[in-house]
C-alpha positions in Angstrom: 2.8 -19.5 -8.5 3.8 -16.4 -6.5 2.4 -14.6 -3.6 1.2 -11.0 -4.1 0.2 -8.2 -1.7 0.8 -4.5 -1.4 4.1 -3.6 -2.9 6.6 -3.0 0.0 8.1 0.4 0.5 11.6 1.1 1.9 11.6 1.3 5.7 12.8 4.9 5.7 9.8 5.9 3.5 7.4 4.0 5.7 8.4 5.9 8.8 7.7 9.2 7.0 4.4 8.0 5.4 3.2 6.9 8.9 3.7 10.4 10.2 2.0 12.1 7.2 -0.7 9.7 5.8 -3.6 8.5 7.9 -4.1 4.8 7.5 -0.7 4.0 6.0 0.0 1.2 8.4 -3.1 -0.7 7.3 -1.3 -1.5 4.0 1.1 -3.7 5.9 -1.7 -5.7 7.4 -2.7 -7.4 4.2 -2.1 -11.1 4.1 0.2 -12.3 1.4 -1.7 -13.9 -1.4 -4.2 -11.1 -1.5 -3.8 -7.9 -3.6 -4.6 -4.4 -2.8 -6.6 -2.3 -5.3 -3.6 0.1 -5.6 -1.4 -2.7 -6.9 -4.1 -4.0 -9.3 -5.4 -0.7 -10.7 -3.0 2.0 -9.6 0.2 1.5 -11.5 3.7 2.6 -10.6 3.2 6.4 -10.6 0.7 6.6 -7.7 1.5 8.9 -4.8 1.6 7.2 -1.4 -1.6 9.0 -0.4 -3.3 7.7 -3.5 -2.2 4.1 -2.7 -3.7 4.3 0.8 -7.0 5.7 -0.6 -7.3 2.8 -3.1 -6.2 0.1 -0.7 -8.7 1.3 2.0 -11.6 1.8 -0.5 -14.7 -0.3 0.3 
């Protein structure tokens, strides 16, 4: 069994994404063991802005 959650980004990228993408920091608040929609449905070629939109979708 393994824990899953939003795929981590490199710290240098996170700093830049925080400045440019509203809601980016919410991706880091997901508890391990849960998965974000971006990881399940998005694939590897999503832009950071698309990842946030999927993970914050209700």
